[in-house]
N, C-alpha and C positions, 0 to 999 in steps of 0.2 A: 504494500500500500504506500502511496505517496504521502509524505509528511505534510500535515496541514500548516498553512501559514499561521503566523503568530496571532493575527486577528482573523478569525474565521467567522463569517457572517452566515447565519442560518438562511437557507434558501426558502424564502416565503414571498409570495407575490403581493406587493403592497400597492399594486395598481398604479395610478398616476404619480404617486409619490416616488416611485422607483424609475421614473423616466430619466434616462441618461442621454444628455446631449454630447455631441463630439466635443472633446476638450480643446477648445480654441481660446486664444487670448490675444490682446493687443500688446501687453507687456506683463512681466511677472518678476518677482525676486527669485533668487536661488533658495534652495532649502536652507533652513537654519535661521539663526538670529545673531546678527553682528551689527556693529555701529554703521558699517557701510550700507547694510540693508535698511536700517532705520533712515539713513540720509537719503537713500534712493526713494523710499516711500514718500518722505517729506517733499523731496524735489518733484516727484511725479504730481503732487498735489499743489505745488507752488505755495507752500504754507508760510505764514509769518515766522520769524526767527524764534519767537517765544514758544511756539508749538513744537518746533524741533528740539528746543531745550527741554521741554516737558518730556518728550519722547526719550531723549538720551538719559535723563534722570531716571525714568521708569525702567529703562534697560538695566541700569546699575542695580536698582532694587530687585528686579527679576533675578539677576545673577547671584544676588546675595541671599535670597530667600530659598527655603527648601519646600518640598511638597508637604502638605498637611500630614501629621502623624496619626490622625483619626480619619474615620470614614473610608470610602472605597480606595483600593489600590490604584495609584496613578503612575506606577513605574513604567507602564507601556507607552506613556506619552513622552516621546523623544522629540524635543523641539528641533533637533538637527535633521529630522526626517519630515518636518512640516514646512510647506510653502506658505508664508504668512501674508503674501499680497499677490493677487491675480486681478489685473484689470481686464474685464471682458471686452470683446471686440464690438463695443457698442458705446454710443454717446448718450448722455442724459437727455431725455425728451419728455414733453408733456403731451405727446401724441402717440398712442399705442401703435399706430400704423408705421411709425418711424423706428420702432424697436425692431431689431433684427428678427426675421421670421421664426427662426428656431427657438430663440428665447421667448418671443411673444407666444408661440404655440405652447410652451411649457406653462406659462402663467395662465393662458386660456384654459388649459386642462385642469389647473388648480382652482379655476373659478374666480380669479381676481378681477379681470376686466368686467365680467358679467355683474358682479356685485356693485361695481361703480355705475354701470349702465342703468341698473335698476334703482339707482338713487338710495341704495342701502348705506352708502358711505359718502361723506362730504369731502373726503380727500384720500388719495391713494399714493403710496410709495412702494416701489418694487426693487429690491436689491438682488443682484445676480453675482455670485462669488464676492469680490471685494468692493464693488461699486454699485450705486443706485443707477438703474437704467431708465426708470420712469417715475415721474412725480407730477401730481396735479392737486388742485384745491378749488372748491367751488367759489365763484366770484363773491357771493354774499358774505362769505367769511373774510375774504380779502378786504371787502369794504368796511368790515368791522375791526380791521387791524390785526386779524389772526395771521400768524406766520406758521406755515407748515411746509418744510422743504427738507432736502437731504442735508446731512450734517456738514458736509464740505461747503455747500452753498451758504449755510448758516454761518460758518466760520468766516467766510470771505465777505458776506454782505452785512452781518451783524456781529462784528468782532467784539464790541464792547459787552454785549449781552453774553456771548459765549465765554469770554474771559472771566466775567463776573461769577459764572456758575460752574464752569468746567472744573472737575476734580474736587468740588466743594461737598458733594454728597458721598462720592466714592473716591477714596484716595489710593494711589498706587501702593501705599504701605499696608493696605488692608490684608492682602494675601498675594501669593506668588502670581496667580493668574489675573488678578487685577492689575498688577505691574506689567505683565505681558500685554494685557489689553492696551494700556496707555502707551506702550512702546510701539505697537503696530496697528492701532485702531484704523479702521477704514469703513466708510459708508455709515449708515444709520439715519436717524431722523432728528430734526430740530423743530420743536413746537413751542410757540409762544401765544398764550391766550390773554388778551388785555383785561384789565379790571372790568367786571360787570358783564362780560360776554359769555353766552351759553352756547357751547358747541354740542348740540343735542344729537345730531347725526354723527356717528363715529368717524374718526380718522383711522386709517389702517395702513400699516407697513408690513410687507411680506418679505422674508429673507430666505433666499434659495441658494444653497451651496451645491454647485454642480461638479467641481473639480475633485479628483481623488487626491488623498494625501495633503489636503489643504486645511487652512484655518479660516474661520470667519470671525471678525472682531468689530462688528458694527457698534457705534456709540449712539445712544438715544438720550436726548436731553429735552425734557418737557417742563415748561414753566407756566403755571396757571396762577395768574395774579388774583387779587382779592375779589370776592363776590362773583366768581366765575365758575364755569363747569366745562369739563371735557371728558369724553370717552375715547380712549385710544385702544386699538386692537393690534396685536402683534401675532403674526403667523410665521412658522419656521418649518422647513423640511429639507431633506437631502436624499439622494439615491444611495443605495448600499454599495460599498466597495470592500475589498479584502485588505485594506490598509487603514491606518488610523486617520480619522479626521477630527478636528478640534474646533469647538465653539467656545469663545471666551469674550462675549459681548459685555457691554455695561449699559445700565439704564439708570439715569439720574433724574429724579422727579422732585419738583418743588411745588408745594400746594399752599397757596396764600390764605389769608384770613377769610373765613366764611365760604371757602371754595371746596369743590369736590372734584377729584380726579378718579376715574374708573379705568383700570388698566387690565385688559383681558388678553390672555395668551393661550395658544395651543402650540406646543412644541412637539413636532412629529419627526424627529431625526431618525436616521437609519442606525442600524446596530453596529456600525463601526465608529460611531461618533462618541467622543468624550465631551459632554456638555457641562462646561465649567463657567456658567454665566453668573453675573453679579447684578442685583437690582436693589435700589434703595430709594426711599422717599423721605423728605423732610416736610413735616406738616405744621402749619402755623395755627394760631388761635381759631377755634371753631371750624377748622378745616377738616377734610375727610379724605382718606385714601381708601379705595376699594380695589383689592387684588382678586382677580379670578384667573386661576392657573390650571392648565392641563398638561401633564408631562407624560408623553408617550415616546416610544422609540429611544434611541441612544443606547450604547453599551453601558456607559456610566453617566449619571447626572449628579452634580452637586449644586443645588440651587435653593437658596433660602432668602426670598425677598424680605427686605427689612423696612420697617416703618419707624421713623424717629419723630416722636410726638413732642414738639418743642413749645407749642402754644397751649394755653389753658383751654380745656374742652376739645382739644384735637382728638380725632378718632381714626381707627384703622379697622378694616374688615378684610380678612383673608379667607378665601374659599378655594380649595385646591383638590385635585385628584391626580393620582399617578397609577400607571399600569405597568408592572414589571413581568416580562415573560422570560423564557429560557435565555440564559446568558446575560441578563440585564441586572444591573445594580443601580436602582434609583434612590438616591439619598437626598431627600427633599424636605422642605418644611417652611417655616416662617420665623421672623424675628421681629420683636416689638420693643422699643425703648420708650418708657413713659418718663419723660423729662420735664413734665409740667403738671400742675394740679388738675384734677378732675378729667384726666384723659381716659379714653375708653378704647378697648381693643377686643376683637373676637378672632379666633383662629378655628377654622372648621375644615378638616381634611379627611379625605377618604383615599385608601390605597387598595389595589387589587394585585395579587401575585399568583403566578401559575408557572408550571414547567420548571420549577427550581429558581424562579426569579426572586430577587431580593428587593423589597420595598420598605424603606426606612423613613419614619418621620423624625426629623431632628430640628428642634425649635429652641428659641430663647425668648423669655419674657423678663425684662429688666426694668424694675420700678425704682426710680431714684428717690432720694430723701425728700425732695420738694414736691413729689407727685402725690400729695395727700388727696384722698377722695377718688383715686383712680380705680378702674375696674378692668379685669381681663377674664375672658372665658375661652378655654381651649378644649376642643373636642376632636379626637382622632379615632377613626374607625378603619379597620383593616379586614379585608376578606381574602382568605387564602383558598385557592381552588384545588389544592392537592397537598399531600404530606411532604413534598420535596421543597416547597416554597418557604420563604421566610419573611416575616414582617415584625419590625421592632418600633417602639416609640421611645425616643430619647429626648425628653424635655430638660431644659436648663432654666431654672427659675431663680432670679435674684431679687429679693425684696428688701428695701432699705428703709421702709417705714411701716407702721402698724395700721394706719388709717386707709386701708385699701380693701377691695373685694376681689378675691382670686378664686378661680375654679378650673380644674383640669380633669378631663375624663378621657379614657382610652379603652377601646374595645377591639378585640381580635377574635375572629371566628371563621368557621367554614360554612359552606352551603348546607342547609338543613336537609337531611334525607327525607324527612316527613313532608317538607314543602315540595320537593321534587316529585315525591310519590303522589301527592295530591294533584299536582298539575298533570302528571301522566295519566291519572284516572279520568281527566277531562279530555283525553285524546291528544295531548301534546307530547311530542317525542322528548326523550330524556335530554338530548343535546339542546333543543330549543327551550326546554324548561330551565336548564341551567343558564342559558343566555338571557332569558327573561329575568331571572333573579339578579344576574350581574348588572343588566341595564337598569333594573329597579334600584339597585344599590347606588348606581352612578347618577340617577336621575336628579337628585337635589343639586348636583353640580352642573349638570347639563342645562338646567333651566336658567342658570345664571349667565350662560354664554350667549353671544349673539347667535341667531338661528342657524346660519350656515356653519358655524363652528360647533354647535350642538349636534348637528347632523354629522359633521366630520368625526366628532368624538364617538358617536354611536357606531359609525362605520368602522372606526379603528378598533373598537371593542369587539364588534362582530368578527372582524378580520383576525384578531388575536385568538378568538375563541374557537374558530372553525377547526374541527378535528382535534382540539387540544384537551377537551374534557369529555368525560363519559366513562 
């Protein structure tokens, strides 16, 4: 028998998500990470000198830091085997017809242009490998002063805003892969919602990684000023390869006084992907951050969106689901820092594991001395579909004052044989009965997602379950 490659991806037809386009590019860096590569990326983008300095400092930090000693094993991630920057053979356009046909066809099959045509979205961005190839925003938002563009355009056209907020929510010192991100970031989204403006119809950015052995490092920066509202949707996917791919994006969110930001994500990476993404929000007085997160795909995920509640009565709601199948280790959760009085947070997560998959909830609730009158409620539910799979809840709770209300609940279980038997007595096959139970378990999360993403999540669950239980 021939020896399997180090990263062996299970052969499973993932439909449109496994579309592989021919690997073409306009330019790219060599594999690895050096000062010359950093300078090449910065020169390609014609960046200001201060951004290059930020990149080079982040490179120093990356080289100094080690992989985390907790969580999944990251020893397979070898930066010397990763291409950190690939410019696709396409220019940024606000006209889908001007996007190269092969790239456009991929996004068509993923349903991105269709959602825009049906006015389900008020703005759309589409990134392919390391650069955004399409971006648009409806005129009525422009007339109200809303900015929604790719991050490079934001850097060049609004440098004062970018410099004010960039690296203020997530610093390169946070961990090794935050430093990597700041050294090689490329693409992403820039959103600015002025005071008093309500962006009720969502904005959406979709990130597609096509190249094998590559990394994607998009940077998303969203600023919602006082008394404003925005719903932002993020979608991610990649086809499967038998080499390691790496995702280490960063999302920096700033929520003003009396404002609400809803951030919805479905991550549908392939099983050769290490998803080491970082997301954080800073929330001011009476502001609210709402996270809705679905983690599917990837060989390994380490993702813990964080809410820093710095204003009195600020609040955070996190709703998340993960599905770990054979060969997957999804280490996900949420973090909340209560740094002001009367702040409130809820964390509600569900995980499903099958085929020996590992689904871990890892969370942090940190209540500061001055955060009197604060409240947190955390609920974690796990469903294991067989005896090979694993599910753990690993909460970390730091409480520095006594005038708070804190609750934590965790449940781990398997599908009830009696429920399956009951459904089978009603003429339903055993496999379909189990699928119904799993979909019912996931339904509270699905209803929080935009319609097209709820449909995608149910499709992904069905895909994972076909022939896998029984």
